[in-house]
C-alpha positions in Angstrom: 76.1 -56.6 1.6 75.5 -55.4 -1.6 72.1 -53.4 -2.3 70.3 -53.5 -5.7 70.1 -50.2 -7.3 66.9 -51.3 -9.2 65.0 -52.3 -6.0 66.0 -49.0 -4.5 64.3 -47.1 -7.4 61.0 -49.1 -7.0 60.8 -48.4 -3.2 61.3 -44.7 -4.0 58.5 -44.7 -6.6 56.1 -46.6 -4.2 56.6 -43.9 -1.7 56.2 -41.2 -4.1 52.8 -42.7 -5.5 51.6 -43.0 -1.9 52.5 -39.6 -1.1 50.9 -38.3 -4.4 47.7 -40.2 -3.5 47.4 -38.8 -0.2 47.9 -35.5 -1.5 45.5 -36.0 -4.3 42.9 -37.1 -1.8 43.6 -33.9 0.5 43.3 -31.6 -2.5 40.0 -33.3 -3.7 38.5 -33.1 -0.3 39.8 -29.6 0.0 38.0 -28.6 -3.4 34.8 -30.0 -2.1 34.9 -28.0 1.0 35.8 -24.9 -1.1 32.6 -25.8 -3.4 30.4 -26.4 -0.3 31.7 -22.9 1.2 31.2 -21.2 -2.1 27.6 -22.6 -2.3 26.8 -21.6 1.4 28.0 -18.0 0.5 26.0 -17.7 -2.7 23.1 -18.9 -0.8 23.4 -16.2 1.6 23.7 -13.7 -1.1 20.7 -15.2 -2.8 18.7 -14.9 0.4 19.7 -11.2 0.7 18.8 -10.7 -2.9 15.4 -12.3 -2.3 14.6 -10.3 0.5 15.7 -7.2 -1.5 13.4 -8.5 -4.5 10.6 -8.8 -2.4 10.8 -5.0 -1.2 11.6 -3.6 -4.5 8.7 -5.5 -6.4 6.1 -4.8 -3.6 7.0 -1.0 -3.9 6.8 -1.2 -7.8 3.4 -3.0 -8.0 2.0 -0.5 -5.5 3.4 2.4 -7.3 2.3 1.1 -10.7 -1.5 0.2 -9.7 -1.9 3.3 -7.2 -3.6 5.5 -9.8 -5.3 2.5 -11.3 -6.8 1.1 -8.2 -7.4 4.4 -6.9 -9.7 5.4 -9.9 -13.5 5.8 -9.0 -15.1 5.3 -12.3 -18.5 6.9 -11.6 -20.6 8.9 -9.0 -22.5 5.8 -8.0 -19.5 3.3 -7.5 -20.1 1.2 -4.5 -18.8 2.5 -1.1 -14.9 1.4 -0.8 -15.1 -0.3 -4.2 -11.9 1.1 -5.1 -8.3 0.2 -4.3 -8.3 -3.7 -3.7 -11.8 -3.5 -4.1 -11.6 -2.3 -7.8 -12.2 -4.8 -10.6 -9.2 -3.4 -12.2 -7.1 -4.5 -9.2 -9.1 -7.4 -7.9 -6.7 -10.3 -9.1 -3.5 -8.3 -8.0 -1.4 -8.7 -4.8 2.1 -6.7 -4.0 3.2 -9.8 -2.1 4.1 -13.4 -3.8 3.1 -17.0 -3.2 4.9 -20.1 -3.8 4.0 -22.6 -6.0 6.5 -25.7 -5.9 9.9 -24.2 -7.0 8.4 -21.2 -8.4 7.4 -17.9 -7.0 4.2 -16.3 -8.2 2.9 -13.1 -8.2 -0.9 -12.3 -9.0 -1.2 -9.3 -11.0 -4.0 -8.0 -13.2 -1.8 -6.8 -16.0 -4.7 -6.4 -18.2 -5.6 -3.2 -16.2 -2.3 -1.6 -17.4 -0.8 -0.3 -20.7 1.4 -2.1 -22.6 4.5 0.1 -21.5 3.5 -0.2 -17.9 3.3 -4.1 -18.0 6.5 -4.3 -19.6 8.0 -1.8 -17.1 6.6 -3.7 -14.0 7.5 -7.1 -15.4 11.0 -6.1 -15.9 11.5 -4.6 -12.5 10.1 -7.8 -10.5 12.4 -9.9 -12.7 15.6 -8.0 -12.4 14.7 -7.5 -8.6 15.1 -11.3 -8.1 18.3 -12.0 -10.2 20.1 -14.4 -9.9 18.3 -16.4 -7.6 15.1 -16.6 -9.7 14.5 -16.2 -13.4 11.4 -15.3 -15.2 9.5 -18.6 -16.0 6.2 -17.4 -17.5 3.5 -14.7 -17.4 0.0 -14.1 -18.6 -2.9 -11.5 -18.1 -3.2 -12.4 -14.5 0.4 -13.5 -13.0 4.0 -13.7 -13.4 6.0 -16.6 -12.5 9.6 -17.0 -11.5 11.6 -20.0 -11.3 13.8 -20.2 -8.2 15.4 -23.7 -8.6 14.9 -27.1 -6.9 16.5 -25.9 -3.7 13.8 -23.4 -3.3 11.6 -25.6 -1.2 9.5 -23.6 1.1 8.0 -20.0 1.4 5.5 -18.7 3.9 4.7 -15.9 6.2 4.9 -15.5 9.8 2.0 -13.5 11.1 0.4 -12.6 14.4 -2.3 -15.1 13.4 0.1 -17.8 12.8 2.1 -19.2 9.8 0.4 -18.6 6.3 1.1 -19.5 2.8 -0.3 -16.2 1.5 -0.5 -12.9 3.3 -2.6 -10.8 1.1 -5.4 -12.3 -0.7 -6.1 -10.5 -4.2 -9.0 -8.4 -3.9 -9.4 -8.2 -0.2 -8.2 -5.6 2.4 -4.4 -5.4 2.7 -3.5 -5.7 6.3 -0.9 -3.2 6.8 -1.4 -3.2 10.9 0.6 -6.4 11.0 4.2 -6.8 9.4 4.6 -10.2 8.4 7.9 -12.0 8.6 8.5 -14.0 5.1 10.3 -17.4 5.8 12.5 -18.8 3.0 13.4 -22.3 3.0 16.5 -23.6 1.1 17.7 -27.2 0.7 21.3 -27.6 0.5 23.0 -30.3 -1.4 26.6 -31.0 -0.2 29.5 -32.8 -1.8 30.7 -33.9 1.6 28.9 -34.6 4.6 25.3 -34.9 4.8 23.8 -35.2 1.3 21.1 -32.4 2.1 20.3 -29.9 4.7 17.4 -27.5 5.1 18.1 -23.8 6.0 15.6 -21.5 6.9 16.0 -17.6 6.6 13.6 -15.1 8.2 13.4 -12.1 5.9 12.9 -8.5 7.2 10.3 -6.0 5.5 10.1 -3.7 8.4 11.8 -0.8 6.6 9.7 -0.8 3.5 6.8 -1.3 5.8 7.4 1.8 7.8 8.0 3.7 4.7 4.6 2.8 3.1 2.9 3.3 6.6 4.7 7.0 6.3 3.4 7.2 2.9 -0.2 6.4 3.9 0.1 9.2 6.7 1.3 11.7 4.2 -1.4 11.0 1.7 -4.1 11.6 4.7 -2.3 14.6 5.6 -2.4 16.0 2.3 -5.9 15.5 2.0 -6.7 17.0 5.4 -4.6 20.0 4.4 -6.5 20.7 1.1 -9.9 20.6 3.2 -8.5 22.8 5.6 -7.3 25.1 2.9 -10.5 25.2 1.2 -12.2 25.9 4.6 -10.1 28.9 5.6 -10.0 30.4 2.0 -13.9 30.2 1.9 -14.1 31.7 5.4 -11.9 34.6 4.7 -13.8 35.5 1.5 -17.1 35.5 3.4 -15.8 37.2 6.4 -14.8 40.0 4.0 -18.4 39.9 2.3 -20.1 42.0 5.0 -24.0 42.3 5.7 -26.3 43.3 4.2 -25.2 41.0 0.8 -23.0 38.9 2.9 -23.6 37.0 6.3 -23.0 38.4 9.7 -19.5 37.4 10.8 -20.8 35.2 13.7 -22.6 32.9 11.4 -19.7 33.1 8.9 -17.7 31.1 11.6 -20.3 28.7 12.1 -20.6 27.4 8.5 -18.9 24.3 7.4 -17.3 25.9 4.4 -15.0 23.0 3.6 -18.3 21.5 2.2 -17.4 23.7 -0.9 -14.6 21.2 -1.6 -17.4 18.9 -2.9 -19.1 21.0 -5.4 -19.4 20.3 -9.1 -17.4 23.4 -10.2 -14.4 24.1 -8.0 -13.7 27.5 -9.7 -17.2 28.8 -9.1 -17.0 27.5 -5.5 -13.8 29.3 -4.9 -14.7 32.7 -6.4 -18.6 32.8 -5.4 -19.5 34.3 -2.2 -22.8 34.8 -0.5 -25.4 36.9 -1.8 -28.0 36.9 0.9 -31.8 37.0 0.4 -32.8 39.7 2.7 -36.3 38.1 3.4 -35.0 34.5 4.4 -31.4 35.1 5.3 -30.4 32.3 3.1 -27.5 32.5 0.4 -29.6 31.5 -2.4 -26.8 31.9 -5.0 -24.7 29.2 -3.1 -27.5 26.8 -3.1 -26.4 24.7 -6.0 -24.6 21.6 -6.7 -21.8 23.7 -8.4 -21.2 25.0 -5.0 -23.1 23.4 -2.0 -23.9 19.9 -3.0 -27.4 18.6 -1.8 -26.7 15.0 -2.9 -23.8 12.8 -1.5 -22.3 9.3 -1.7 -18.8 8.1 -0.9 -17.7 8.2 -4.5 -19.3 11.1 -5.6 -17.7 13.2 -3.0 -14.4 11.7 -3.6 -14.6 12.3 -7.2 -15.7 16.0 -6.9 -12.6 16.4 -4.3 -10.1 14.8 -6.6 -11.1 16.8 -9.6 -11.6 20.1 -7.7 -8.9 20.3 -5.4 -6.5 17.5 -6.2 -5.8 18.0 -9.9 -7.4 14.5 -10.7 -4.9 12.5 -9.0 -6.7 9.3 -7.8 -3.5 8.3 -5.8 -5.3 10.0 -2.7 -8.3 7.6 -2.7 -6.0 4.7 -1.5 -3.5 4.4 1.3 0.2 3.4 0.9 -0.6 -0.4 0.7 -3.6 0.0 -2.0 -6.3 0.0 0.5 -9.5 2.2 -0.3 -9.6 5.2 1.9 -13.1 6.9 2.7 -13.7 10.5 3.5 -16.2 11.3 6.0 -16.7 15.1 5.8 -18.6 16.1 9.1 -17.8 13.8 12.2 -20.9 15.4 13.9 -23.1 13.7 11.4 -22.5 10.4 13.1 -24.8 11.1 15.9 -22.7 9.2 18.6 -22.0 6.1 16.2 -18.6 5.0 16.7 -18.1 2.9 13.6 -17.7 5.4 10.7 -18.1 2.5 8.2 -21.8 2.2 9.1 -22.4 6.1 9.1 -24.0 7.8 6.1 -23.3 11.2 4.9 -25.8 14.1 4.3 -25.5 17.7 3.2 -25.1 20.3 5.6 -27.7 23.2 5.7 -27.1 25.8 3.1 -25.2 28.8 4.4 -27.5 31.3 6.0 -28.3 33.4 9.1 -28.8 32.7 11.9 -27.0 29.6 11.2 -26.9 27.8 14.7 -30.9 27.7 15.0 -31.6 26.5 11.5 -28.5 24.2 10.9 -29.1 20.7 11.2 -25.4 20.0 11.7 -23.8 22.2 14.0 -20.0 23.0 14.9 -17.4 21.9 15.9 -16.6 20.4 12.5 -13.9 17.9 11.6 -13.5 15.2 8.7 -11.9 11.8 9.0 -10.0 10.0 6.2 -9.7 6.2 7.1 -9.4 2.9 5.9 -11.5 -0.3 6.8 -8.7 -2.6 7.9 -9.1 -4.2 11.1 -6.5 -6.1 13.0 -5.0 -7.0 16.5 -7.6 -4.9 18.5 -7.2 -2.1 15.9 -10.1 -1.0 13.9 -9.3 2.1 11.8 -13.0 2.9 11.4 -14.0 2.9 14.9 -13.5 5.9 16.8 -13.7 4.3 20.2 -10.5 2.5 19.7 -7.0 4.0 19.4 -5.6 3.9 15.8 -2.3 5.2 14.3 -2.3 8.2 11.7 -1.2 5.6 8.8 -5.1 4.2 9.2 -7.3 7.1 10.4 -6.7 10.9 10.3 -8.7 13.7 11.6 -8.7 17.1 10.6 -10.6 19.9 12.8 -11.6 23.2 11.2 
């Protein structure tokens, strides 16, 4: 039998085409799998970048607004009306919220200089790249577009799932560490058309850093008050009778009160010139040295001006919450909630001090914020509280 050479060639071509089709299909599917794998890997990187962006932006906002929010504009500013209670910071939050495919930061840019505005915007925008890009901004917000795959963003807290952890202008609850929940909708080229992936982000490291910063601030305030007390006590002990007080009385006087005088230089150098007839240090009985009038804002302003070189960062904690300085614990007369306690000036230095003084030793001061959560109330002395929300110094 004789075979056709032409027919053999066509058969070979048919087999070749079939093999090529199979190879092309396999290559096509392999290419889709590579594309899907690349998409998933990029998504993981984006989620990591998103978490890092939240941390970097939170720190940038808190640090930028620290002095602005902490500034107390006048002696008669309402109690705790600085920090997030300040009109300069009432529209600001260090944590974002979601609006559709966009991430929104509520920020009162109008409280910042042009240079500070530009710097903060650049920090936030670059922190989220490449997952999110700048969409828009105005005087009260900055918006980032995170793409159609960005389909969910909430916070898991001890009280449940919420869309916004911190309400601008309200106290920032640093006693709870929220877990941000990022939801991404994947679009595959193979398999199911879409799939939802949830990422639970971790803010605990930056949270601990800010808590430690809060403690550091309170410790710094306590140290300045303690140094003032020790310095004045040493000067007055050396200032012996008859011009000075008896040493026993020197040790019974709350000398740290001079930290709130109108003139820190005068308060630091002036020692008692005792009135022989009354035993009172008449020369210290002046608002330059020994204040007779009080008020939360007034005391903070004198302390910041006199001892803290005018740096208002000490009036807020590491999360921007307003701090209150309660100078003499024994004034509370058994009350446990410091937020309800008023402050009055202690008796002017004199002898015998224990008999004449309305407030008697031992003396201590408390620096605290007004945050309350999970059974912890920073202002309530009857409950345990971490040093990041309440700090006591004993003289």
